[in-house]
N, C-alpha and C positions, 0 to 999 in steps of 0.2 A: 359561357352559356350560348346556346344556339336555339333559335325559334324557327321551326319549319312551318311556314304559313300556308294554310289552305291546301293541304295535300289530300289526295284520295288514298286513304290508309287501308292497307291489308295487313292484318296482324298475326297470322295470315288470313284470318276471317275478315270479310269486308266490314269496315267500320264507317265508311262514308267520308265526307270532307271534314278534316280536323286540323287543328294546330298541334304540333308536337314540340314540347320543350325538353331540351337536353342540357345537362350540366354534370361536370365531374365524370364524364364517360358513361352516364346513366340516363335513361329516359325518366324524366321527373314528372311530367304531366301530359295527358292527352285530353283535349277538350275541343269543342266546336269553335270557341273564340278565346284566345289567350292574349288579346291585344293589350290588356293592362301591363303585361310584361315588357311592352315596347318602351316604357318609360325607363327601364333599366339599361345598364351598359351591356348590351346583348347583340349578338350577330343574328341578323334576320335573313332567312333564306326563303326567297319567294319560289315556291315549288311549282307554281303555274299549272296547277291541276295534274301534275305528274302522279304516278303511283308511288307511294312510300311504303316499302316492304322491308321485312327483316333481311339482314345480311345472310347470304347463303351459307349453309353448313355442308361441307364436303367431307363425307365420312370415310373416304379412302383415297389417299394421295401418297405416292412414292416420292416424298419430298427430298430424299437423298438420291433419287434416281433408281432405276431398276434394270431389268434386262440382263444381258449377258448370255442368253441361251445359244447365241451363235458365236461365242468367244468374246474376248475382252473388248474387241472393237465394236461390239453391239451393246455395250453398256449405255444406258440412257442418262441424260444429264439431270442434275439437281433442279428442283423447281425454284424459280425466281418469284419474289413476291409480286412482281408486276403481272405475272401470269394469273395469279389468284385474283388480284384486284380487277383485271380486265374482265373477268367473269363474274364479278360481284361476290366473290367468296371471301368471307371475313372470319370464318372458323374452319379449321382443317384438322383431320386426324391423319397423322403420318404413320406409315407402315414400312416394314421390310417385305421382301418377297422371296423369290427363288434364291437370290444371293444374300446369304447372311454372313459371308466371310469378308468380302471387300466392302460390303454395306453393313457396318456394325451398328449395334444399338447405341454405342457411345456417339457415333456419328449422327444417328437419328435424333438423339437428345440434343446434341449441339445445334443441329439445324432447327429443331423445335424452338430452342431458346433464341436463336438468331432471328427467326421469323417473328417471334413475339416482340423482340426489341425493335423490329421494323414496323410494328403496329397492329398486326392481326393476332387472333387467338389460335393457338396450336396445342393439340394433345397428341398422344401416340400410343401404340401398342408395344408391349414386350413380345418376344418371340418372332417367328417367321413362318415360312411354309413348313418347316421341318421339325420333326420330333427325334430326339429330345430337344426341348425348346431352348433356344439361345436366350440367356438372361444376363443381367449385370450383377445381381447379388447371388447368382447360382440358385435362385428360387423364384418361381413364377409368383408365388404368394407374396414374398418379400418385395419383389419388383413393383407389384401393383400397390401394395400397402404403403411402402416407404418412399417411393419415387413419385412425386406429385403428378407429373405429366402422364404417367402410364395409367390408362383407364381400363385396360383389358389385355387380351393376348390375340395376336393375329399377324398376317393372315395365316391360319392353319389350313393347309391344302388337303382336299379330298377329291376323289374321282379324277385324278390328274396324274399323268405319268411322271411329273416332276415332284410329286409328293413323296413322303416317307412311308406311304401305304400304312397309315395309322390304323390300329385295331380299335374295336369298340371299347375294350377295357382301357387302352391308353387314352382315348379321347374322353372317356368318362372321368378318369383321374385328373387329366389336365383341366377339364371344365370345372370340376369340383374345386380345384385349387384356385382358379380364377374367381369362381362364384364366392367362395368364403372370403378371399381377399377383398373383393368388392364390398361385401357386407361389412367387413371390419373397417374399411376405409371410406365408406359411404360413396362408393364409385359403382359404375355399371358392372365391372368384372365380366364384361361381355367377351365371348369368343367369336372373333371375326373369322368366318369360314370362306376360304377361296374354293369355289366349286369348278372343277374342270368339266370336260365334255365326255368323260367316260359314262357308259350307261348306268352305272351304279348311282350316280347323282347324289341325292340327299338321303339315301337309304341308311347310311351309318348314323345320321342324326336321329332318325326315327328309332333305330335300335338302341341308342343311348337313352332316349326318353322312355322307351318301353321297358328297358331292363333296369333302370335306376329311377330315383325320385328327382332327378335333375329336370327342371322345367324347360319346355321347348324354347322359351323366351331367353334362355341363356346363350343361344346361338344367333348369330347375325350373318347368314349366308349371303354372299355377293356373287355377281355375274350370272344371276338367275335367268337373264335373257340370252344366255349364250347359245341355246338351242331351243326349238319348240318343245322337245321332249322334256328338257330341264324346266322350262317354264310351266309345263303341265304338272310336273312334280312339285314345283314351287307353289302353285295354286293350292294343291292338296296340303302342303306344309303350312301355308297361311290359314287354310280352313281349320287346321288343327290348333291354331293359335300362334304360329310362328311369324317371325319378321322376314321380309324379303328386300333385297337391295338389287337394283338394276344398274348396269354399267353404261355410262353415256359415251365414253371414248370408243370409237370404232372406226372402220373404214369400209370401203365398198367390197373389198375382197372378203373380209370377215362376214359382212352381211350376206354376201353371195353364198357363203359356205353354210348358212343356216341361222346365223344370229338374228334375233328379233330386236328391232330398235327399242331403246329404253322407254321412250315415250309411248310406243305402241304396247309394250308389255304392261306398262302402268295402266293404260286404258283398258286392256283386256282383264286385268285383275280387278279393277273397279267394277267392270261389267259383271264379274262373277260375284260381286257383293263383298269383296275383301275390304275391310276398313282401312282408310287412308293412314291411320295411325300405325299400321303394320308395314307400310310401303315407303321405301326411300329410293332415291337415285344418288349415285356417286360417280365421280369422273374417272377414277383409277388413273389420275393424272401422273404423267412422267413414268408410267409403267411402259414396258415394251408391249407392243401388240403383235405377238408372234403368230405366224401361220406355219403349221407343220404339215408335211406330207403323210401318207398312210404308214410310212415306216418310222414316223416320229422325227424326221430330219427337218430342221428349220429351213424354210424356203423364202420367208419374207419377214421383215420386222419394221414396225413404225412406232411412234411415241404417242402415248395418251396425252390429252390436253385438258387442263382444269376448266377452261372456258366451255367445254362441251356440256358441262352441267347446266349452265344457263341456256345454251342452245337447245338442249333437250326439253327444258321447261317450256321454252317458247314453242317448240314443236308439239308438245303435248296439248297446249292450248289452241294453237292455230291449225294443226292438222288432225288431231284426234279428239277434239271437242271436250277436253278435260277442263272443267272450270278453273279460273285463275287461282282461286283460293285453295282448291284441292291440289293443283300442280305445285303451288308454292309450299304447301304443307310438307310435301315429300322432300324438299330441299331446305327446310327450315325447322319447323316444329317437330316433325316425326323423328328425324335423326337426333335432334337435341334431346328429346324425351327418351329415346331408346338408349342413348349413351349417357344419360343423366348429366348433361351439360347444363349446369345451373346458370340461369339468366341469359340463355342463348335461344335463338330461334323464334322470338316473338317481339312484336311491338307492344310493350306493356310496361306500365309504371314499375320502376325498380329494376328492370332488365337492362343489360348492356345496350348502349346506343350503337348497335351495329345496324346500319340503315343503308338500303339501296333506293335510289330514285330511278324509276323506270319510265321510259317514254310510253305514254298511255296508248298510243296507236300501235307501235312496233314491239313494245316490251324490251327495247334495247336498254342497256345499263347506261345511264347518263352521269350519275355521281355515286360514289361509294364512301361511306363513313364507317370507320372501325373504332369502337369505344369512343364515339363522339368526334373523332379526328377525321377530317376530310383526306381521303387517300387519292382521289382523282376527281 
């Protein structure tokens, strides 16, 4: 048992100064004063007025590495658990990307189980950029229904020269399979959509929802801050009821080419009246950050970092005046709700004891607890 004493709690909504009692990996009680529990054999953690917030939920990480667009030497490394913990991330969704040959689903599942054994919570998607979808059971529906860790399919690539140039009918069929599997297994059955920088942007998603009865919320498009044009399309997509995800890993060269900072994109969407429940940020950690010339040739490649999720949260608060609780929601409650991750993303009785302690002045991560166990 652990008792966090006199913490400034954000659940992510601000709850004020509270004690938080943790036992068996769960949050047992939240109250103004839990001093009677001090008589028990209990570990007391003096929070010293730090912010106590939910562990971060990173909805897109290439945990087995990615890249390879410039040949085998440009393959990026697997994520280490230390990289997640350094950024306060206690729940991760693992994905494949361009390479679904040397980065297999079997490898993705094995890495998922390995990270779980090390203490954090990990889920993953079946499939990859390409269609027909790679699967383990030879069926998207069976993968999602019968393999516990699979919560949907992705990243399915659109508007990108690396994609399979999927048609409206193919995407509708794939989405239907994921949706039905999710319903039957009580999972999100979400379709994670990788959106490239081609002008077509999100148009195919609108076509699917207009031509079928598939709801717009079955799609979870990411990299929406890739260009100002795509961001404008994203705002219209959200106004129609859809979800948007902004990528926090970037570099100066990519920003110079037209990408909008994730924190800035978040602030812009909030200013447009988009509900924060529709907005998330993710790191795209351990993905390659490729830069292509006008002929599509790779000219530079760097590696995404999971810690960028926390840095963008801080940037949203300190540079773009997003309230702390709102910025927190995009990396805790919103992704957990969109992905139907039970007991994640909140400081609430009965939820998993995934807890970050943040410096009240700088918002730096000072301590991380995953399912009640101190990780750093």
